[in-house]
LOSE-692559 format. One record per residue: residue number from 1; chain; z, y, x of N, C-alpha, C in turn. Coordinates in steps of 0.2 Angstrom, whole numbers. Layout:
LOSE-692559
pos,unit,nw,nv,nu,caw,cav,cau,cw,cv,cu
NUM,A,Z,Y,X,Z,Y,X,Z,Y,X
...
END
This chain:
LOSE-692559
pos,unit,nw,nv,nu,caw,cav,cau,cw,cv,cu
1,A,-55,10,-3,-53,8,1,-51,10,-8
2,A,-47,6,-14,-42,8,-20,-37,6,-20
3,A,-34,9,-23,-23,9,-23,-24,10,-28
4,A,-19,6,-31,-14,6,-38,-8,9,-34
5,A,-4,15,-35,2,16,-34,4,17,-42
6,A,12,14,-44,14,16,-47,20,20,-48
7,A,23,22,-55,29,26,-52,24,33,-48
8,A,18,34,-47,16,40,-44,16,46,-45
9,A,21,49,-51,23,53,-54,28,55,-52
10,A,34,49,-49,39,53,-48,40,58,-38
11,A,46,56,-39,48,60,-33,43,56,-24
12,A,45,51,-22,41,50,-16,33,46,-17
13,A,33,44,-25,23,42,-26,21,48,-26
14,A,24,53,-30,18,62,-31,17,62,-20
15,A,23,64,-16,21,65,-10,19,60,-8
16,A,20,52,-8,14,48,-6,6,49,-7
17,A,5,50,-12,0,53,-16,-7,57,-11
18,A,-1,63,-12,-5,68,-10,-7,67,-3
19,A,0,64,1,-3,62,8,-7,56,10
20,A,-8,52,5,-14,48,7,-21,52,7
21,A,-22,56,-3,-27,61,-2,-29,64,2
22,A,-27,67,6,-27,72,11,-29,68,18
23,A,-26,64,19,-29,60,25,-35,54,28
24,A,-34,52,19,-39,50,19,-44,50,13
25,A,-49,53,15,-53,57,5,-58,53,7
26,A,-60,48,9,-63,41,4,-60,37,2
27,A,-52,38,-1,-50,32,0,-49,36,-12
28,A,-49,30,-17,-48,33,-21,-40,30,-23
29,A,-37,31,-29,-32,32,-32,-27,31,-39
30,A,-28,23,-42,-23,25,-48,-15,26,-49
31,A,-15,30,-52,-8,31,-53,-5,28,-61
32,A,0,26,-61,2,20,-68,10,24,-65
33,A,10,28,-72,17,28,-71,21,28,-79
34,A,25,28,-81,27,28,-86,29,38,-92
35,A,32,40,-85,34,47,-85,41,45,-89
36,A,44,43,-89,52,44,-87,55,53,-87
37,A,62,52,-90,64,58,-86,62,60,-80
38,A,62,55,-73,61,57,-67,54,59,-65
39,A,49,53,-70,43,53,-70,39,64,-74
40,A,34,65,-67,35,72,-70,26,74,-68
41,A,22,76,-73,14,78,-69,12,85,-67
42,A,18,89,-68,20,94,-62,19,92,-56
43,A,20,84,-56,20,87,-46,14,83,-44
44,A,10,80,-48,2,82,-46,-1,84,-49
45,A,1,91,-52,-5,95,-55,-11,99,-49
46,A,-8,98,-42,-13,101,-39,-17,95,-35
47,A,-18,91,-40,-22,85,-36,-26,83,-44
48,A,-26,85,-50,-27,83,-57,-34,80,-55
49,A,-39,86,-54,-47,88,-52,-50,83,-47
50,A,-43,82,-44,-48,75,-35,-53,71,-39
51,A,-59,68,-39,-61,64,-41,-60,58,-38
52,A,-56,60,-32,-53,50,-30,-47,50,-35
53,A,-43,55,-39,-36,51,-42,-39,50,-48
54,A,-35,46,-52,-32,43,-59,-26,43,-61
55,A,-26,48,-68,-18,42,-70,-19,39,-75
56,A,-13,31,-77,-11,28,-83,-6,30,-84
57,A,-7,33,-92,-1,34,-92,4,26,-95
58,A,6,22,-93,10,15,-94,16,14,-94
59,A,20,8,-95,25,3,-91,21,-2,-90
60,A,26,-1,-82,22,-9,-75,25,-15,-82
61,A,30,-14,-86,32,-22,-89,27,-22,-95
62,A,21,-22,-97,17,-20,-101,13,-22,-97
63,A,11,-32,-99,6,-34,-95,-2,-33,-95
64,A,-5,-31,-101,-9,-28,-105,-11,-22,-102
65,A,-6,-17,-99,-8,-13,-96,-9,-10,-87
66,A,-5,-16,-87,-6,-18,-78,-11,-19,-76
67,A,-15,-27,-82,-21,-27,-78,-25,-24,-82
68,A,-27,-18,-83,-30,-13,-83,-32,-7,-79
69,A,-24,-7,-77,-22,-2,-71,-25,-5,-65
70,A,-23,-12,-65,-23,-16,-59,-31,-20,-56
71,A,-38,-18,-63,-43,-21,-58,-49,-16,-54
72,A,-51,-21,-49,-56,-16,-46,-50,-11,-42
73,A,-45,-13,-40,-42,-10,-35,-41,-16,-29
74,A,-41,-15,-22,-40,-18,-15,-30,-20,-15
75,A,-27,-14,-15,-19,-14,-12,-15,-12,-20
76,A,-10,-15,-23,-5,-12,-24,0,-9,-21
77,A,5,0,-24,10,-2,-20,15,1,-26
78,A,19,-2,-27,24,-3,-30,30,3,-31
79,A,29,8,-31,35,14,-35,38,14,-39
80,A,37,9,-46,41,13,-51,47,9,-52
81,A,51,12,-50,60,9,-52,63,16,-56
82,A,69,12,-58,73,16,-60,78,15,-52
83,A,79,21,-51,83,23,-43,89,28,-44
84,A,90,28,-49,98,33,-50,106,28,-49
85,A,111,28,-44,116,24,-42,120,24,-53
86,A,120,30,-53,125,34,-56,121,29,-65
87,A,118,31,-63,114,29,-71,115,19,-74
88,A,116,18,-65,115,11,-66,122,8,-68
89,A,125,12,-64,133,11,-67,135,13,-74
90,A,132,17,-75,133,17,-83,131,14,-90
91,A,122,10,-87,118,7,-92,114,5,-88
92,A,114,-4,-89,110,-6,-79,104,-9,-83
93,A,105,-7,-91,99,-12,-94,91,-11,-94
94,A,90,-4,-92,84,-1,-89,80,-5,-84
95,A,86,-5,-78,85,-6,-70,85,-11,-72
96,A,88,-16,-72,86,-24,-74,77,-24,-76
97,A,78,-22,-81,71,-24,-85,64,-20,-82
98,A,66,-14,-81,61,-11,-74,58,-13,-67
99,A,66,-13,-66,65,-16,-57,62,-21,-55
100,A,63,-27,-62,64,-34,-59,59,-35,-63
101,A,59,-35,-71,56,-37,-74,49,-35,-73
102,A,51,-30,-72,42,-26,-70,36,-28,-66
103,A,41,-28,-58,41,-30,-52,37,-39,-53
104,A,41,-40,-58,39,-47,-58,31,-48,-60
105,A,30,-43,-69,21,-41,-73,15,-38,-65
106,A,20,-33,-61,16,-32,-57,13,-38,-53
107,A,17,-43,-48,14,-49,-45,12,-53,-48
108,A,10,-54,-53,8,-59,-58,1,-58,-58
109,A,0,-49,-62,-7,-49,-61,-9,-45,-55
110,A,-6,-48,-49,-11,-46,-42,-11,-52,-41
111,A,-7,-58,-41,-7,-66,-40,-17,-69,-44
112,A,-16,-65,-52,-24,-68,-55,-27,-63,-53
113,A,-28,-56,-47,-33,-53,-46,-35,-52,-38
114,A,-31,-60,-37,-32,-60,-27,-31,-53,-24
115,A,-25,-48,-25,-25,-44,-24,-25,-42,-14
116,A,-29,-37,-12,-27,-40,-5,-22,-38,-1
117,A,-18,-34,-3,-7,-34,-2,-5,-30,-10
118,A,1,-30,-8,4,-30,-12,8,-28,-8
119,A,11,-19,-10,18,-18,-3,22,-16,-8
120,A,28,-19,-10,33,-15,-13,39,-13,-8
121,A,39,-6,-13,46,0,-11,50,-4,-12
122,A,56,-2,-8,65,-4,-8,68,1,-3
123,A,76,-2,-3,80,2,-3,83,-1,4
124,A,88,4,6,91,1,9,99,1,8
125,A,99,2,1,106,0,-3,104,-8,-4
126,A,100,-11,-2,100,-20,-5,103,-21,0
127,A,104,-19,4,109,-23,10,118,-22,7
128,A,118,-16,5,126,-16,6,127,-12,11
129,A,136,-12,12,138,-7,17,138,-9,22
130,A,138,-6,27,140,-8,33,145,-5,38
131,A,150,-7,41,155,-3,46,153,2,51
132,A,149,-5,54,149,-3,60,139,-5,63
133,A,136,-4,68,131,-8,69,124,-5,65
134,A,117,-7,66,114,-10,58,110,-13,55
135,A,108,-11,48,106,-18,47,99,-20,53
136,A,96,-24,50,90,-29,56,88,-30,48
137,A,80,-32,49,77,-33,41,80,-42,38
138,A,80,-45,44,83,-53,44,89,-53,42
139,A,94,-48,40,99,-47,39,101,-50,31
140,A,103,-54,29,107,-55,20,106,-49,17
141,A,106,-49,10,106,-46,6,112,-47,3
142,A,116,-40,0,122,-38,-1,124,-33,-5
143,A,120,-32,-11,119,-25,-14,127,-23,-18
144,A,128,-19,-19,134,-17,-22,134,-14,-31
145,A,128,-8,-30,126,-7,-40,122,-10,-43
146,A,123,-8,-49,116,-13,-55,110,-9,-51
147,A,111,-6,-49,103,-2,-43,97,-5,-39
148,A,106,-4,-33,103,-10,-28,102,-16,-29
149,A,107,-21,-34,105,-27,-39,98,-29,-39
150,A,97,-26,-43,90,-22,-46,83,-23,-42
151,A,85,-19,-35,81,-19,-32,79,-24,-26
152,A,88,-29,-22,85,-34,-20,84,-38,-22
153,A,86,-39,-30,81,-47,-32,71,-43,-33
154,A,70,-39,-36,66,-39,-35,62,-40,-28
155,A,63,-37,-22,65,-39,-16,64,-47,-14
156,A,69,-55,-18,67,-58,-18,63,-63,-19
157,A,59,-58,-26,54,-64,-28,48,-58,-28
158,A,49,-56,-23,41,-53,-21,41,-59,-13
159,A,44,-59,-11,47,-64,-5,43,-69,-8
160,A,49,-74,-14,46,-79,-16,39,-80,-17
161,A,35,-74,-19,28,-76,-23,23,-75,-16
162,A,25,-72,-10,23,-75,-4,21,-81,-4
163,A,29,-83,-1,30,-90,0,25,-93,-3
164,A,26,-93,-11,24,-99,-15,18,-99,-15
165,A,14,-92,-18,8,-91,-21,4,-89,-14
166,A,6,-86,-9,4,-84,-2,-2,-77,-6
167,A,4,-75,-10,3,-69,-11,0,-63,-4
168,A,0,-60,-1,-2,-55,3,4,-50,2
169,A,12,-49,3,17,-45,3,18,-42,8
170,A,18,-36,6,25,-33,13,30,-29,10
171,A,35,-28,13,39,-25,8,44,-17,14
172,A,43,-14,11,46,-6,15,54,-4,13
173,A,60,-3,18,65,1,16,69,6,19
174,A,69,10,16,69,15,18,77,18,17
175,A,76,21,21,85,27,19,83,34,13
176,A,91,34,12,89,39,10,84,47,11
177,A,80,47,6,74,52,4,78,59,3
178,A,75,62,7,73,71,0,68,74,6
179,A,65,80,1,60,84,1,59,88,-4
180,A,54,88,-5,50,93,-13,50,89,-17
181,A,50,89,-25,48,88,-31,53,82,-34
182,A,60,83,-28,68,75,-30,68,80,-34
183,A,69,74,-39,73,76,-46,82,78,-44
184,A,82,83,-49,91,85,-47,95,83,-48
185,A,94,76,-51,99,75,-47,104,71,-43
186,A,100,70,-37,102,65,-33,105,75,-27
187,A,110,71,-23,115,74,-20,109,81,-19
188,A,104,82,-12,102,86,-10,100,91,-16
189,A,95,89,-18,91,95,-23,99,97,-27
190,A,101,94,-30,106,95,-34,112,101,-30
191,A,114,99,-25,116,106,-25,113,109,-20
192,A,108,109,-19,102,116,-17,101,121,-25
193,A,101,117,-28,102,122,-35,106,124,-37
194,A,110,120,-38,118,121,-41,122,130,-37
195,A,119,128,-32,120,137,-24,115,139,-29
196,A,109,137,-27,104,144,-31,104,147,-38
197,A,109,143,-43,110,145,-48,118,148,-47
198,A,124,149,-43,129,151,-39,135,148,-42
199,A,132,140,-43,136,134,-46,140,131,-40
200,A,148,127,-43,150,121,-36,145,117,-35
201,A,145,113,-30,144,106,-29,150,103,-28
202,A,147,93,-33,151,88,-35,153,85,-28
203,A,158,85,-26,156,79,-19,162,74,-22
204,A,158,70,-19,163,62,-21,167,61,-16
205,A,173,58,-20,179,56,-16,181,60,-11
206,A,183,58,-6,184,61,1,178,65,8
207,A,175,62,3,168,67,7,164,63,12
208,A,166,55,16,166,52,20,160,46,22
209,A,157,49,16,150,39,16,150,44,17
210,A,144,39,22,139,41,26,131,40,26
211,A,125,44,26,118,41,24,115,43,31
212,A,107,41,31,105,42,36,100,45,31
213,A,96,53,32,93,58,28,88,55,31
214,A,82,54,27,74,53,31,71,59,25
215,A,64,62,28,61,66,25,58,62,23
216,A,53,66,15,51,64,13,43,60,16
217,A,38,65,18,33,63,23,35,64,30
218,A,40,60,29,43,55,36,38,47,34
219,A,44,46,26,44,40,23,37,41,24
220,A,32,45,18,26,44,19,21,41,24
221,A,21,44,30,18,43,38,22,34,38
222,A,29,35,37,28,25,38,26,22,33
223,A,24,24,28,21,19,22,15,16,24
224,A,11,22,26,5,21,30,3,20,34
225,A,9,18,41,7,14,45,8,3,45
226,A,14,4,36,14,-3,37,6,-3,32
227,A,4,1,27,-1,-1,24,-8,-5,28
228,A,-8,1,34,-14,-3,40,-14,-5,45
229,A,-9,-7,45,-5,-8,54,0,-19,50
230,A,2,-15,45,9,-20,45,6,-27,46
231,A,10,-31,44,10,-37,48,13,-42,40
232,A,7,-45,36,9,-49,27,13,-54,30
233,A,20,-53,24,25,-58,25,33,-53,26
234,A,29,-48,30,36,-47,35,40,-39,31
235,A,44,-38,34,50,-32,30,49,-27,35
236,A,49,-19,32,53,-16,40,55,-11,37
237,A,60,-10,42,67,-6,39,65,2,41
238,A,64,10,36,63,15,39,69,18,38
239,A,72,23,45,74,27,42,72,32,51
240,A,78,41,50,75,43,55,84,45,59
241,A,86,41,60,92,42,64,96,49,63
242,A,94,53,56,101,57,54,104,53,49
243,A,111,54,54,118,48,51,122,54,48
244,A,125,56,44,128,61,41,135,59,36
245,A,140,62,36,143,60,29,143,65,25
246,A,144,63,17,143,68,14,147,75,15
247,A,152,78,16,154,82,19,150,85,25
248,A,148,79,29,146,86,34,139,88,31
249,A,134,84,28,127,85,23,133,93,19
250,A,136,92,17,136,98,14,141,105,15
251,A,143,102,22,146,110,26,137,111,31
252,A,129,107,29,126,110,33,122,114,29
253,A,123,113,21,118,114,15,122,121,14
254,A,127,122,15,135,126,12,129,132,20
255,A,131,131,26,129,137,29,122,138,29
256,A,118,132,27,110,139,27,109,141,20
257,A,113,140,18,114,142,11,118,149,11
258,A,121,152,17,126,157,17,131,153,11
259,A,134,149,10,139,148,5,146,147,9
260,A,151,150,8,156,145,7,158,139,6
261,A,163,135,10,166,130,8,172,129,0
262,A,171,139,-2,175,138,-8,170,134,-17
263,A,164,134,-12,158,129,-19,159,124,-18
264,A,164,121,-14,166,113,-14,169,113,-18
265,A,167,106,-25,172,104,-28,171,96,-28
266,A,177,91,-25,179,87,-25,178,83,-31
267,A,177,78,-33,175,74,-40,177,69,-38
268,A,176,65,-42,181,58,-42,175,55,-39
269,A,180,47,-38,173,45,-30,171,39,-36
270,A,164,40,-36,155,34,-38,161,26,-38
271,A,161,23,-43,162,17,-44,159,13,-38
272,A,162,7,-35,159,3,-31,155,9,-23
273,A,159,16,-22,153,18,-16,152,13,-10
274,A,145,14,-9,146,9,-1,149,16,3
275,A,150,15,9,154,18,14,148,22,19
276,A,145,15,20,142,17,25,133,13,25
277,A,130,15,25,122,11,28,118,12,33
278,A,116,9,36,109,9,42,106,7,44
279,A,99,10,45,95,3,46,92,2,54
280,A,92,-3,57,88,-5,61,80,-3,64
281,A,77,-1,66,68,0,63,68,-1,71
282,A,67,-3,74,65,-4,80,59,-8,79
283,A,57,-11,73,50,-16,71,46,-10,69
284,A,48,-7,66,45,0,64,43,4,68
285,A,45,6,73,48,8,80,39,5,86
286,A,39,-1,82,37,-3,89,26,-6,85
287,A,24,-2,82,21,0,75,20,6,79
288,A,24,7,81,20,14,85,25,21,79
289,A,29,20,71,29,28,68,37,27,74
290,A,36,36,75,42,40,74,43,45,69
291,A,48,50,68,50,57,63,46,60,66
292,A,41,64,61,41,69,62,44,75,63
293,A,48,75,57,54,81,56,61,79,58
294,A,67,85,60,70,82,63,75,85,55
295,A,79,84,58,83,85,48,84,91,47
296,A,85,95,53,86,104,51,80,108,47
297,A,75,103,51,69,106,52,66,104,41
298,A,67,94,40,66,95,33,71,98,28
299,A,77,98,31,80,102,27,79,111,23
300,A,77,114,30,73,124,28,68,121,24
301,A,66,115,25,56,116,19,58,114,17
302,A,61,110,13,66,106,6,71,114,2
303,A,74,116,4,77,123,2,73,127,2
304,A,66,128,7,63,134,1,59,131,-2
305,A,58,124,-2,53,123,-9,56,123,-17
306,A,63,123,-17,68,123,-21,69,130,-23
307,A,69,134,-19,70,139,-20,63,143,-25
308,A,59,141,-21,51,145,-23,47,143,-29
309,A,53,137,-33,47,132,-39,53,132,-43
310,A,57,137,-44,65,137,-48,62,136,-57
311,A,55,137,-59,54,135,-64,55,124,-66
312,A,50,123,-61,51,117,-60,56,114,-62
313,A,63,114,-57,68,112,-58,72,116,-63
314,A,73,124,-63,75,123,-72,77,121,-78
315,A,70,119,-77,67,116,-81,69,108,-87
316,A,71,105,-78,72,99,-77,81,102,-79
317,A,84,104,-77,90,103,-77,96,103,-85
318,A,91,108,-89,92,110,-96,89,104,-99
319,A,86,101,-98,83,94,-101,89,90,-103
END
């Protein structure tokens, strides 16, 4: 099996590549990544000599580069995306370009090459906020941020290629991931690294916005399952049931790192900040998936990783 994984030098992508190569020693992976600020070849340095792995630096918006990367592959896993909500609020242009047009370029190349499967990696943010209950895959999309809107648009485009061209598409939408190699602008690595530096942690608004937290290796296991057993044309939600508001999350991190509430700094809330995300994952669980890590275990592993890899994140926070 030959896979093209776009955005493979990023957080989830690098974890997925390592997961697949460990589990399937006969699989071959081509990684295409533009290496923007959040793409980092350091994330993949331990596998760079693996004969089943190759890297291409390039933009998914460039059709010539995509055509080269997709040559002779069986499956495309599209993880390339601009993902940080705050950056999309400040300037949405790169989100529209990469997340929508880039997905189009990949879909066109996959259609022309008669790819066996195109796996579009998406987010729970495409659904928008929900006060009670949980979103099912059949629920309408109502994104709030430019980032979420760009991902929702990419999902719709992928679905249209399935309907119009019969391109074999599967979409996954996961809740908030955390774990090793996550760029330290996201809340968990930001808070961990700030505390390691003796700095306060910035908590948005009243701190009551709720998220479901998914350890990245559980997401990798879910993607692996969908890749091999998922039904073409379907969408699969991925979440672990670790729902916490941001104040609860902050308190847990502070306790694990032996810090007091004095390290909390309340800051002005994000524009259009969704109150709560929640996913119904019964379809995925019916395939046999369940999370392998509880939240405390995953968070402990994450804190240990950032504590032991200071050079990795200190350079990024200075840039």
